[in-house]
C-alpha positions as CSV (number, residue, x, y, z in Angstrom):
1,X,-21.2,17.1,11.7
2,X,-18.1,15.5,13.2
3,X,-17.4,11.9,12.4
4,X,-16.7,9.7,15.5
5,X,-13.8,7.3,14.9
6,X,-13.7,3.9,16.7
7,X,-10.5,2.0,17.6
8,X,-9.9,-1.5,16.5
9,X,-10.7,-4.4,18.9
10,X,-7.6,-5.3,20.9
11,X,-7.3,-8.7,19.2
12,X,-7.5,-7.1,15.7
13,X,-5.0,-4.5,16.7
14,X,-2.5,-7.1,17.8
15,X,-3.0,-9.0,14.5
16,X,-2.2,-6.0,12.4
17,X,0.8,-5.1,14.5
18,X,2.1,-8.7,14.2
19,X,1.5,-9.3,10.5
20,X,1.4,-5.8,9.0
21,X,4.2,-3.6,7.7
22,X,7.0,-2.4,10.0
23,X,5.8,1.1,10.8
24,X,3.2,2.8,12.9
25,X,-0.5,2.1,12.6
26,X,-3.3,4.6,12.9
27,X,-5.6,2.6,15.3
28,X,-9.0,3.2,13.7
29,X,-11.9,1.1,12.4
30,X,-12.8,2.3,8.9
31,X,-16.5,1.6,8.4
32,X,-17.2,4.2,5.7
33,X,-15.7,6.6,3.3
34,X,-16.4,9.4,5.7
35,X,-14.4,7.6,8.4
36,X,-11.6,7.2,6.0
37,X,-11.5,10.9,5.0
38,X,-11.8,12.0,8.6
39,X,-8.7,10.0,9.5
40,X,-6.6,11.9,7.0
41,X,-8.0,15.3,8.0
42,X,-6.8,14.6,11.5
43,X,-3.4,13.0,10.9
44,X,-2.0,14.7,7.7
45,X,-0.2,18.0,8.1
46,X,-1.5,20.9,6.1
47,X,0.7,22.1,3.2
48,X,2.8,18.9,3.1
49,X,2.9,16.3,0.4
50,X,1.6,12.8,1.1
51,X,1.5,9.7,-1.0
52,X,-0.8,6.7,-0.6
53,X,-0.6,3.0,-1.4
54,X,-3.3,0.4,-1.0
55,X,-2.5,-3.2,0.1
56,X,-5.4,-5.7,-0.3
57,X,-3.6,-8.1,2.1
58,X,-2.1,-6.8,5.4
59,X,0.8,-9.2,5.1
60,X,2.2,-7.7,1.9
61,X,5.5,-6.0,2.3
62,X,6.5,-2.6,1.0
63,X,8.9,-4.1,-1.5
64,X,9.1,-3.7,-5.3
65,X,8.4,-6.9,-7.3
66,X,11.9,-7.5,-8.6
67,X,13.4,-7.4,-5.1
68,X,10.9,-9.7,-3.4
69,X,12.8,-12.9,-4.4
70,X,14.9,-14.4,-1.5
71,X,17.8,-15.5,-3.7
72,X,20.1,-12.9,-5.2
73,X,20.3,-14.9,-8.4
74,X,16.5,-14.6,-8.8
75,X,16.6,-10.9,-8.2
76,X,19.3,-10.6,-10.9
77,X,17.2,-12.5,-13.4
78,X,14.2,-10.3,-12.6
79,X,16.1,-7.1,-13.0
80,X,17.7,-8.3,-16.3
81,X,14.3,-9.0,-17.9
82,X,13.9,-5.4,-18.9
83,X,16.8,-5.7,-21.4
84,X,15.0,-8.6,-23.1
85,X,11.7,-6.6,-22.9
86,X,13.4,-3.7,-24.8
87,X,14.3,-5.9,-27.7
88,X,10.8,-7.3,-28.1
89,X,8.9,-4.0,-27.6
90,X,10.6,-2.4,-30.6
91,X,8.3,-4.4,-32.9
92,X,5.2,-4.4,-30.7
93,X,4.7,-0.7,-30.1
94,X,4.6,2.2,-32.5
95,X,6.5,4.4,-30.1
96,X,9.0,3.3,-27.5
97,X,11.3,5.2,-25.2
98,X,14.6,6.3,-26.6
99,X,17.9,4.7,-25.8
100,X,19.0,5.9,-22.4
101,X,15.5,6.8,-21.1
102,X,15.7,4.1,-18.4
103,X,12.9,5.5,-16.2
104,X,10.5,5.5,-19.1
105,X,11.5,1.9,-20.0
106,X,11.0,0.7,-16.4
107,X,7.6,2.4,-16.2
108,X,6.6,0.7,-19.4
109,X,7.9,-2.6,-18.2
110,X,6.0,-2.2,-14.9
111,X,2.9,-1.3,-16.8
112,X,2.9,-4.6,-18.6
113,X,3.7,-6.7,-15.5
114,X,7.5,-7.1,-15.6
115,X,9.2,-7.0,-12.2
116,X,11.2,-3.8,-11.5
117,X,12.7,-1.9,-8.5
118,X,9.9,0.7,-8.8
119,X,7.0,0.6,-6.3
120,X,3.7,2.3,-7.2
121,X,2.1,4.9,-5.1
122,X,-0.6,7.5,-5.7
123,X,-1.3,11.1,-4.7
124,X,-5.0,10.2,-4.4
125,X,-6.2,8.7,-1.1
126,X,-9.4,7.4,-2.7
127,X,-7.5,5.4,-5.4
128,X,-5.3,3.8,-2.7
129,X,-8.5,2.8,-0.8
130,X,-9.8,1.2,-4.0
131,X,-6.8,-1.1,-4.2
132,X,-6.9,-1.9,-0.5
133,X,-10.4,-3.2,-1.0
134,X,-9.7,-5.6,-3.9
135,X,-9.3,-8.8,-1.9
136,X,-12.7,-9.2,-0.2
137,X,-11.7,-12.1,2.1
138,X,-8.5,-10.5,3.4
139,X,-7.7,-7.7,5.8
140,X,-6.1,-4.8,4.0
141,X,-4.6,-1.4,4.7
142,X,-3.6,1.9,3.2
143,X,-0.1,3.2,3.6
144,X,0.6,6.9,3.9
145,X,4.1,8.4,3.2
146,X,5.6,11.9,3.2
147,X,8.0,11.5,0.2
148,X,9.9,14.7,1.0
149,X,10.8,13.4,4.4
150,X,11.8,10.1,2.9
151,X,14.2,11.8,0.5
152,X,15.7,13.9,3.3
153,X,17.1,10.6,4.7
154,X,18.8,9.8,1.4
155,X,20.0,13.3,0.5
156,X,19.4,16.0,3.2
157,X,20.6,18.7,0.8
158,X,17.7,18.0,-1.6
159,X,14.5,18.1,0.5
160,X,12.1,17.5,-2.4
161,X,10.6,14.7,-4.5
162,X,13.3,13.8,-7.1
163,X,12.7,14.6,-10.7
164,X,14.2,12.7,-13.7
165,X,15.4,16.0,-15.2
166,X,16.8,17.8,-12.2
167,X,18.1,14.7,-10.5
168,X,19.0,12.5,-13.5
169,X,22.4,11.5,-12.2
170,X,21.0,10.3,-8.9
171,X,18.1,8.4,-10.4
172,X,20.1,6.9,-13.2
173,X,22.6,5.5,-10.7
174,X,19.8,3.2,-9.3
175,X,19.3,1.6,-12.8
176,X,22.9,0.3,-12.6
177,X,22.3,-1.5,-9.3
178,X,22.2,-5.3,-9.2
179,X,20.2,-7.6,-7.0
180,X,22.9,-7.5,-4.3
181,X,22.0,-6.3,-0.8
182,X,24.6,-3.9,0.6
183,X,23.7,-3.1,4.2
184,X,26.7,-1.0,4.8
185,X,27.1,1.3,1.7
186,X,24.0,0.6,-0.3
187,X,21.6,3.2,-1.8
188,X,18.5,4.1,0.2
189,X,15.0,4.1,-1.2
190,X,14.0,7.4,-2.8
191,X,10.7,9.0,-4.0
192,X,10.5,10.1,-7.6
193,X,8.1,11.8,-9.9
194,X,7.3,9.6,-13.0
195,X,7.4,10.6,-16.6
196,X,3.9,10.8,-17.9
197,X,4.1,8.1,-20.6
198,X,0.9,6.1,-20.0
199,X,-2.8,7.0,-19.5
200,X,-2.9,4.6,-16.6
201,X,-0.3,6.5,-14.6
202,X,-2.2,9.7,-15.2
203,X,-5.6,8.3,-14.3
204,X,-4.2,6.7,-11.1
205,X,-2.2,9.8,-10.3
206,X,0.8,7.5,-10.0
207,X,4.2,8.2,-8.4
208,X,7.0,5.9,-7.4
209,X,9.5,4.9,-4.8
210,X,12.7,3.7,-6.3
211,X,14.3,1.1,-4.1
212,X,18.1,0.8,-3.7
213,X,20.4,-1.8,-2.3
214,X,20.7,-0.9,1.4
215,X,17.3,-2.4,2.2
216,X,14.7,-3.6,-0.2
217,X,11.6,-3.2,2.0
218,X,10.6,0.2,3.1
219,X,9.9,0.5,6.9
220,X,9.4,3.2,9.4
221,X,13.1,3.2,10.2
222,X,14.0,4.9,7.0
223,X,10.7,6.7,6.6
224,X,9.5,8.0,10.0
225,X,6.4,9.5,8.4
226,X,5.3,6.1,7.1
227,X,2.0,4.9,8.7
228,X,-0.9,2.8,7.7
229,X,-4.6,2.7,8.2
230,X,-6.2,-0.7,8.6
231,X,-9.1,-1.7,6.2
232,X,-11.1,-4.6,7.6
233,X,-12.5,-7.2,5.2
234,X,-16.1,-6.9,6.4
235,X,-16.2,-3.2,5.2
236,X,-14.5,-3.6,1.9
237,X,-17.7,-4.2,-0.2
238,X,-19.4,-1.2,1.2
239,X,-16.3,1.0,0.7
240,X,-16.1,0.0,-2.9
241,X,-19.7,0.9,-3.4
242,X,-19.1,4.3,-1.9
243,X,-16.0,4.8,-4.0
244,X,-17.9,4.0,-7.2
245,X,-20.5,6.7,-6.3
246,X,-17.7,9.3,-6.3
247,X,-16.2,8.0,-9.6
248,X,-13.5,5.7,-8.4
249,X,-13.9,2.3,-10.0
250,X,-12.2,-0.2,-12.3
251,X,-13.5,1.6,-15.3
252,X,-12.2,5.0,-14.2
253,X,-8.7,4.1,-13.2
254,X,-7.8,1.4,-15.7
255,X,-8.1,2.8,-19.3
256,X,-7.6,-0.6,-21.1
257,X,-10.8,-2.1,-22.8
258,X,-10.6,-5.3,-20.9
259,X,-11.1,-3.4,-17.6
260,X,-14.1,-1.6,-19.1
261,X,-15.6,-5.0,-20.0
262,X,-14.9,-6.5,-16.6
263,X,-16.5,-3.5,-14.9
264,X,-19.6,-3.8,-17.2
265,X,-20.0,-7.5,-16.3
266,X,-19.7,-6.8,-12.6
267,X,-22.2,-3.9,-12.8
268,X,-24.8,-6.4,-14.2
269,X,-23.7,-9.1,-11.7
270,X,-22.6,-11.4,-14.5
271,X,-19.5,-12.9,-12.8
């Protein structure tokens, strides 16, 4: 049975285009999980790689946490926190990344809430939808990106998702960048595979964009494949219920005990 897709009301479409990310929008009204999946079956190209990211608020920008600060001095402070983090984690964890394993250190820092120049994505569209539905009183969206096309704009000779082993020199050069914006000669945003050093990354099927110094916010200008699907607030609760039925919930994608406890409280409506 074919799913019929509705378009957004004109007023809602204009609101998303005004306040949403700077890229193309798939103009559909997502009422159900079947609507959501039908969109991707129609807009994604077969045999190509696509990544997804859920924004619970349509006004969020596609910018990593350390680069969201307006002042360069604040961006510098945020980026330098990882060096302090390294010193403290030596005594707090049984096993830490080795000296020089900068990507592993940044992933670990990001895991514990430290600002970095990494931005989380997932290869699982259902997980992205879960995150898009987390703020029940705000309009959300799900971003869709072809990471190979993104990397072609940064390095046309290497049309693939970059890997910390194959492409270590390129990736490591980003870890030397400061918080300075360099519009003329700066490094472009690239898509990279993570190192699998946490259960959370594995459960969330996590991948990253690593943002350079040419621009901090990813837009459709650098990534022509970048689009987003609007997620209206009135359908978020129902979508979360449907996601739970297929095994996508706080308990399944967050391995930490506190998330299990939060999930159990919510399941019994003990808020």
